C-alpha positions in Angstrom: 0.0 0.0 0.0 1.6 3.3 -1.1 1.5 6.1 1.3 1.2 9.6 -0.2 2.3 12.7 1.6 2.6 16.4 0.9 4.1 19.3 2.7 2.0 22.4 2.2 4.5 24.8 3.8 7.5 24.9 5.9 5.5 25.5 9.1 7.7 24.8 12.1 9.7 22.2 10.4 12.9 24.2 10.8 12.5 24.1 14.5 12.0 20.4 14.9 14.4 18.6 17.2 16.8 15.8 16.3 14.9 13.5 18.6 11.7 14.0 16.5 13.7 13.5 13.3 15.0 10.2 14.6 11.5 9.1 15.5 10.4 9.8 12.0 13.3 7.8 10.6 12.9 4.8 12.9 9.2 4.6 12.1 9.6 5.0 8.4 12.3 2.4 8.2 11.0 0.0 10.8 11.3 -3.7 9.8 9.9 -5.2 13.0 7.2 -7.7 13.4 4.6 -5.1 14.5 1.4 -4.9 12.5 1.2 -2.8 9.4 -1.5 -0.7 10.9 0.5 0.0 14.0 3.5 1.1 11.9 1.2 3.4 9.9 -0.1 5.0 13.0 3.4 5.6 14.4 4.6 6.9 11.1 1.6 9.3 10.8 2.4 10.6 14.3 6.0 11.3 13.3 4.9 13.0 10.2 2.7 15.2 12.3 5.7 16.3 14.3 7.4 17.4 11.1 4.3 19.2 9.8 3.6 16.7 7.0 0.0 15.6 6.0 -1.5 12.9 3.8 -2.3 14.0 0.2 -2.3 12.7 -3.3 -0.2 15.4 -4.8 1.4 18.8 -4.5 0.3 21.5 -6.9 3.4 23.2 -8.1 4.0 25.8 -10.9 5.0 23.1 -13.4 2.2 20.7 -12.6 1.4 18.1 -10.0 4.1 16.2 -8.2 3.2 13.0 -6.3 5.1 12.6 -3.1 5.0 9.1 -1.8 6.8 6.7 0.6 8.2 3.7 -1.3 10.5 0.8 -0.6 14.2 1.6 -1.3 14.4 -1.7 -3.0 11.9 -0.5 -5.6 14.1 2.4 -6.7 16.6 2.1 -9.5 19.9 3.9 -9.3 20.9 5.9 -12.4 23.5 3.7 -14.2 24.6 6.8 -16.2 24.7 9.1 -13.2 27.5 11.6 -13.9 27.7 12.6 -10.3 30.4 10.8 -8.2 30.1 10.1 -4.5 33.4 9.3 -2.7 33.7 7.9 0.8 34.0 11.3 2.4 30.8 12.5 0.7 28.9 9.3 1.6 30.0 9.7 5.3 28.7 13.3 5.4 25.4 12.3 3.8 24.9 9.4 6.2 25.8 11.5 9.2 23.2 14.1 8.1 20.5 11.4 7.7 21.4 9.8 11.0 21.1 13.1 12.9 18.2 14.8 11.1 16.3 12.1 9.2 15.1 12.6 5.6 14.0 16.2 5.3 13.5 16.4 1.5 12.3 13.8 -0.9 14.3 11.9 -3.5 13.4 12.8 -7.1 12.3 9.8 -9.1 11.1 9.3 -12.7 7.6 7.7 -12.2 7.6 5.5 -15.2 10.9 3.7 -14.5 11.3 4.4 -10.8 14.9 5.6 -11.6 16.5 8.2 -9.4 16.8 11.6 -11.0 18.3 13.3 -7.9 19.3 11.6 -4.7 21.4 8.7 -5.8 23.9 9.3 -2.9 21.2 9.8 -0.3 19.5 6.6 -1.4 22.8 4.6 -1.1 23.4 6.2 2.3 19.9 5.2 3.5 20.5 1.6 2.5 23.9 1.7 4.4 22.0 2.8 7.5 19.6 -0.1 7.2 16.6 2.0 6.2 13.9 0.2 4.1 11.7 3.1 3.0 12.2 6.6 1.6 10.0 9.6 0.7 10.2 10.4 -3.0 8.8 13.0 -5.4 7.5 11.1 -8.5 7.8 13.0 -11.7 6.0 12.1 -15.0 8.8 13.1 -17.3 10.5 11.7 -20.4 13.9 10.2 -20.4 15.4 13.4 -22.0 13.7 15.6 -19.4 14.9 13.3 -16.6 18.5 13.5 -17.8 18.3 17.3 -18.2 16.7 17.7 -14.7 19.4 15.4 -13.2 22.1 17.7 -14.4 20.3 20.9 -13.5 19.5 19.8 -10.0 23.1 19.0 -9.3 24.7 21.8 -11.2 22.7 24.7 -9.9 23.9 24.1 -6.4 27.5 24.0 -7.5 27.2 27.4 -9.1 26.6 29.0 -5.7 29.6 30.1 -3.6 30.3 30.4 0.1 30.6 33.6 2.1 33.5 32.2 4.1 33.3 34.7 6.9 29.6 34.0 7.5 30.1 30.2 7.0 32.9 30.1 9.5 30.8 32.0 12.0 27.8 29.7 11.5 30.0 26.6 12.0 31.4 28.2 15.1 27.9 29.0 16.5 26.9 25.4 15.8 30.0 24.1 17.6 31.2 22.3 14.4 34.8 23.1 15.3 34.5 22.1 18.9 31.8 19.4 19.0 32.9 17.3 16.1 29.8 17.6 13.9 30.4 16.5 10.4 29.0 19.1 8.0 30.9 17.8 5.1 34.1 19.8 5.9 37.2 18.0 6.9 39.6 19.4 9.5 41.8 21.1 6.9 38.7 22.9 5.5 37.7 24.0 9.0 41.2 25.2 10.0 41.4 27.1 6.7 38.1 28.9 7.4 39.1 29.7 11.0 42.5 31.0 9.8 40.8 33.3 7.3 38.4 34.5 10.0 41.4 35.0 12.4 43.3 37.0 9.7 40.5 39.5 9.5 40.9 40.0 13.2 44.6 40.2 13.1 44.7 42.7 10.2 42.4 45.1 12.2 43.9 44.7 15.6 47.4 43.9 17.0 47.0 40.7 19.1 50.0 41.6 21.3 48.2 44.7 22.3 44.9 42.9 23.0 46.7 40.6 25.5 48.1 43.6 27.4 44.8 45.5 27.8 43.7 46.4 31.2 40.2 44.8 31.9 39.4 47.6 34.3 39.9 50.4 31.8 36.6 51.3 30.4 38.3 53.1 27.5 39.6 49.7 26.3 37.7 47.1 24.4 37.4 44.9 27.5 34.7 46.0 29.8 34.0 43.8 32.8 30.5 44.3 34.2 30.4 42.4 37.5 26.7 43.2 38.0 25.4 42.3 34.6 23.8 39.1 36.1 22.5 39.2 39.6 23.2 36.0 41.5 20.6 34.1 43.6 23.4 32.4 45.5 25.3 34.5 48.0 28.8 34.2 49.3 28.8 31.9 52.3 25.8 29.8 51.1 26.0 26.0 51.3 23.6 24.3 48.9 22.7 20.7 49.4 21.3 18.7 46.4 20.8 15.1 47.3 24.1 13.7 48.3 26.0 16.7 47.0 27.1 20.0 48.5 28.0 23.2 46.8 29.8 25.9 48.9 30.0 29.5 47.7 33.3 30.8 49.0 37.1 30.5 48.9 38.3 26.9 48.5 41.1 27.1 51.1 38.7 28.6 53.7 36.1 25.8 53.0 38.7 23.0 53.0 40.1 24.2 56.3 36.7 23.3 57.8 36.8 19.8 56.4 38.0 16.9 58.6 41.5 15.5 58.0 41.5 12.4 55.7 37.8 12.8 54.9 37.8 13.0 51.1 38.3 10.0 48.7 39.4 11.9 45.6 40.0 15.4 44.4 39.2 16.4 40.8 39.3 20.0 39.6 40.0 22.6 37.0 41.8 25.5 38.8 42.8 28.8 37.2 45.6 28.4 34.7 47.6 31.5 35.5 47.7 32.6 31.9 45.4 35.6 32.2 42.8 33.9 30.1 40.9 36.6 28.1 42.5 39.2 30.5 40.5 37.8 33.4 41.7 38.7 36.9 40.7 35.3 38.3 43.2 33.6 35.9 46.3 35.5 36.9 47.9 32.9 39.1 48.2 29.1 39.5 47.0 27.7 42.9 50.1 27.5 45.1 51.5 25.6 48.1 48.8 26.6 50.6 46.1 25.2 48.4 48.0 22.0 47.7 48.7 21.5 51.5 45.0 21.7 52.3 44.3 19.2 49.5 46.9 16.9 51.0 45.3 17.2 54.5 41.7 16.4 53.6 42.5 13.6 51.2 42.7 10.1 52.5 46.0 8.2 52.4 46.2 6.5 49.0 43.6 9.0 47.5 44.3 10.5 44.1 44.2 14.1 42.9 43.7 15.3 39.3 44.0 19.0 38.5 44.1 20.6 35.1 46.4 23.3 34.0 47.6 25.1 30.9 50.4 23.5 28.9 52.7 26.3 29.8 51.8 26.4 33.5 51.4 22.7 34.4 54.9 22.6 35.8 54.1 25.3 38.4 51.0 23.4 39.6 52.9 20.1 39.6 55.7 21.5 41.8 53.2 22.9 44.3 51.4 19.5 44.5 54.7 17.6 44.9 56.0 20.1 47.5 52.9 19.6 49.6 53.7 15.9 49.9 52.0 14.2 47.0 53.6 11.5 44.8 53.4 12.6 41.2 52.0 9.5 39.4 51.4 10.7 35.8 50.2 13.5 33.6 46.9 13.0 31.8 46.2 14.8 28.5 42.7 15.7 27.4 42.8 15.8 23.6 40.2 17.9 21.9 42.0 18.7 18.6 40.0 21.7 17.6 41.5 24.7 19.5 41.9 28.1 17.9 45.4 29.1 16.8 46.5 32.2 18.6 49.5 33.1 16.5 50.8 36.5 15.3 52.1 36.5 11.8 55.7 37.6 11.9 55.8 38.9 8.3 52.7 41.0 9.1 54.4 42.6 12.1 57.6 43.2 10.2 55.8 44.9 7.4 54.8 47.7 9.7 58.3 48.7 10.7 60.7 46.7 8.4 58.8 46.0 5.2 62.0 45.0 3.4 62.5 42.0 5.7 58.9 40.7 5.8 58.9 38.6 2.7 61.5 36.1 4.0 59.4 35.6 7.2 56.2 34.7 5.3 54.6 31.7 6.9 56.2 32.2 10.4 54.0 32.7 13.5 54.4 32.9 17.2 52.3 30.0 18.5 50.9 26.5 17.8 47.2 25.5 17.7 46.1 24.3 21.1 44.7 20.7 20.9 45.3 19.3 24.4 45.0 20.3 28.1 47.2 18.5 30.7 46.3 17.4 34.2 48.6 16.3 37.0 47.7 12.9 38.5 49.1 12.6 42.0 48.5 10.3 45.0 48.8 10.9 48.7 51.3 8.3 50.1 49.9 5.0 51.2 49.4 4.1 54.8 51.6 1.0 54.8 51.4 -1.5 51.9 48.8 -1.3 49.2 46.7 -4.0 50.8 47.0 -2.4 54.3 46.2 1.1 53.0 43.3 0.1 50.8 41.8 -2.1 53.5 42.0 0.7 56.1 41.0 3.8 54.0 39.0 2.3 51.1 41.1 4.1 48.4 44.4 3.6 46.7 43.7 2.2 43.3 42.8 3.3 39.8 39.7 1.8 38.3 41.4 0.3 35.2 38.6 -2.1 34.2 35.9 0.6 34.5 37.9 3.1 32.4 38.8 0.9 29.4 38.4 2.6 26.0 35.6 0.8 24.1 36.7 -0.4 20.7 35.8 2.2 18.0 35.1 4.9 20.6 36.5 8.4 20.0 38.0 8.4 23.5 40.8 6.4 22.0 42.4 8.4 19.2 45.0 5.7 18.3 44.9 2.8 15.8 41.5 1.2 15.5 42.3 -2.5 15.0 41.0 -4.7 17.7 43.5 -7.6 17.5 47.2 -7.2 17.2 49.3 -10.2 16.2 52.7 -10.9 17.8 54.7 -13.5 15.9 57.0 -15.8 17.9 59.7 -18.0 16.4 58.6 -21.1 18.4 55.4 -22.6 19.6 54.0 -21.0 22.7 51.1 -22.3 24.9 48.2 -19.9 25.0 48.2 -17.8 28.1 46.6 -14.6 29.4 48.7 -11.5 29.1 48.6 -9.3 32.2 46.1 -6.5 31.7 45.1 -7.4 28.2 42.4 -10.1 28.6 42.7 -13.4 26.8 45.3 -14.7 24.3 44.5 -17.0 21.4 47.1 -19.0 19.5 46.2 -19.9 15.9 47.7 -22.6 13.6 50.5 -20.2 12.5 51.7 -19.9 16.1 50.8 -16.2 16.1 49.5 -14.8 19.4 46.5 -12.5 19.1 45.7 -10.5 22.2 42.1 -9.5 22.7 40.5 -7.6 25.6 36.7 -8.0 25.2 36.0 -5.1 27.5 38.1 -2.5 25.7 41.6 -1.1 25.6 43.7 -0.7 28.7 43.3 3.0 29.7 46.3 5.2 29.0 47.1 8.7 30.1 45.2 10.3 27.3 41.5 10.9 26.7 39.9 12.2 23.6 36.5 13.9 23.4 35.3 17.2 21.9 34.7 20.4 23.8 31.1 20.5 25.1 28.4 21.8 22.8 26.3 24.7 23.8 23.4 22.3 24.3 25.5 20.3 26.9 26.8 23.5 28.6 23.3 24.9 29.1 21.4 21.7 29.9 19.3 22.5 33.0 19.9 26.3 32.7 16.7 27.2 30.9 15.4 29.3 33.9 18.6 31.3 34.3 19.0 34.8 33.0 20.9 35.3 29.8 23.9 37.4 29.1 24.6 38.9 25.7 27.5 37.8 23.7 29.4 41.0 24.7 28.7 40.4 28.4 29.7 36.8 28.2 33.2 37.6 26.9 33.5 40.8 28.8 33.8 43.0 25.7 32.0 46.1 24.7 29.1 45.5 22.2 30.1 46.2 18.6 33.8 45.9 19.0 35.8 44.0 16.4 37.0 41.3 18.7 33.5 40.2 19.7 32.9 38.5 16.3 36.1 36.5 16.5 35.8 33.0 17.9 39.2 33.3 19.7 37.9 36.3 21.7 35.6 34.5 23.9 36.2 30.7 24.2 33.5 30.0 21.7 30.9 32.3 23.2 29.9 34.1 20.0 26.2 33.3 20.2 23.8 36.3 20.7 22.8 35.2 24.3 24.0 32.5 26.6 23.0 31.1 30.0 26.0 29.1 30.9 28.6 31.8 30.3 31.5 30.1 32.2 34.5 30.4 29.9 36.2 27.1 30.5 33.4 24.4 30.8 34.8 20.9 30.6 32.8 18.1 28.9 30.8 15.8 31.1 32.2 12.7 29.3 35.8 13.7 30.3 35.0 14.4 33.9 32.9 11.2 34.2 36.0 9.2 33.0 38.2 11.0 35.5 36.0 10.6 38.6 35.4 7.0 37.7 39.2 6.5 37.4 40.1 7.9 40.9 36.8 7.9 42.8 37.1 4.5 44.3 34.0 2.6 45.5 30.4 3.8 45.0 29.3 6.4 47.4 32.9 7.8 47.9 33.3 11.6 48.2 34.8 13.5 45.3 36.0 17.1 46.1 36.2 19.8 43.4 37.8 22.9 44.9 37.0 24.9 41.7 33.5 23.8 40.8 32.9 26.5 38.1 29.7 25.6 36.3 29.4 22.2 38.1 30.6 19.7 35.5 32.5 17.6 38.1 29.5 17.5 40.4 27.3 16.3 37.6 29.8 13.7 36.6 30.2 12.5 40.2 26.4 12.1 40.5 26.1 10.1 37.2 28.9 7.8 38.3 27.4 7.1 41.7 29.6 9.2 43.9 28.9 11.9 46.5 30.5 15.3 45.8 31.6 18.5 47.5 32.1 21.5 45.3 33.5 24.9 46.1 33.1 28.0 43.9 34.1 31.5 44.6 31.9 33.3 42.1 28.3 33.3 43.2 27.1 33.7 39.7 28.9 30.6 38.6 27.3 28.9 41.7 23.9 29.6 40.2 24.9 27.8 37.0 26.4 24.9 38.9 23.3 24.6 41.0 21.0 24.6 38.0 23.0 21.9 36.2 23.3 19.7 39.3 19.5 20.0 40.1 18.8 19.0 36.5 21.1 16.0 36.8 19.7 14.9 40.1 16.1 15.9 39.3 15.9 17.4 42.7 13.4 20.0 43.8 13.6 20.4 47.5 16.9 22.1 48.2 18.4 22.8 51.5 20.3 26.1 51.5 22.3 27.1 54.5 23.0 30.9 54.3 26.3 32.6 55.2 28.0 29.7 57.0 31.5 30.2 55.6 
């Protein structure tokens, strides 16, 4: 039975959510044992979400066009299709279909059921396991079909991109930070960003930007501390389920915690690089802070603290001087940072134009793609067995933190089995930490860990999308893009992605400048948190990502945040994660 649909107008289709698109796809392509009538009802419901209605045809300027849902197996690919679809193109098409569903019909010659436009999409649908597609059936001759096939493809090619606007759109959609595939590879994206950066560099000397005084209202930076009024006040202690959020100075709060009372410490302190000329980021936490961490942490407990690549040594020295054992350095790999590099030839051309040509292509910095974190342990109380038995901490959760095969958290080689050839027969045996070993007839040993790869000191995941950052923050007041990056409205730097850690949207609710992804913090608290119900301390809670991660992983948490406005954001995100309504707020207890 053919289903015929038409779309009378765009309606609110542009605003439909991905979840609704996925519902439409799954219903349209369902191959389950459910009854045909049930599938039709479900599909009709998903069509309603997208604004589609049943009809026999759509009245267009050139005549009637039948829009139907048909089996993909009934469609014929064009054997003379001049359009080529390489692997990269097919991946981009499949990703779009997977995320958004089918939002426009394939174009098909009615008499032959041959595809006029949409050969690539039809192939991608089949690769995704779909069984049906929505098509526009045209009653046209073979000549008209061939002409239309060329025109439909060629007319799009004749358009060009406004690179500045495109780069800004991709940035606003977090394509550079979130890993969305819009059909541009990393080289394309970097090129677009570089061009956008160059516009900024040509109009403003970056070395001057870094030296601007954030308190000087005559400068481009303008810090308005009262732009968002906070609900939380300094000294408040907010309790959400098994979690506490203290608004105050972390050292003062930790001084009130009992000795040896915390199972793990995971945090993201100021980096000491003057990030965006912020006063709070002028220094790395020092020895006094590290000593308090040492005092409250249980023997054998682990500490993980992030830092900038050029200040990690200062933080590591402070942690070591406080008595910790430095165990490792973990690198969060996110790939898509923004190069902050001044062109040497550009600077020379201002004062020494004759020397600038030989310095073409030289810059002053690399593209940031990683952030390091120090991994340290408070010394054990006796042997490993004695200390763990007494204090309940002391180990890293290796099994729980393996990298799943094929997951982006592991950026290395993707093969699952690695052969190791030996010159003589060896009995199969289990290799320590790698799972099982299997010997085949060629006496090659294949090591396979069914639960995933042994965790290393790297973790790859993209920066958080705006949707992730603002989940649970719907009720919070918004800040304008200018306020979020502490710049005056209308200044040149406001439109540049590097100027505000990705905050180039018109309004934001979670305007914290250095939000970490929940996936990363979940992996870290799982690695060092110990047993379920253990207490994880974050001395620099920021917008609350560590607290959210601790809750999801089954730990209790204590967070401390100095900025009351950031406490509002952390509180909202934590409430959303816990789905907690009855809050206990103790006022001015610090």
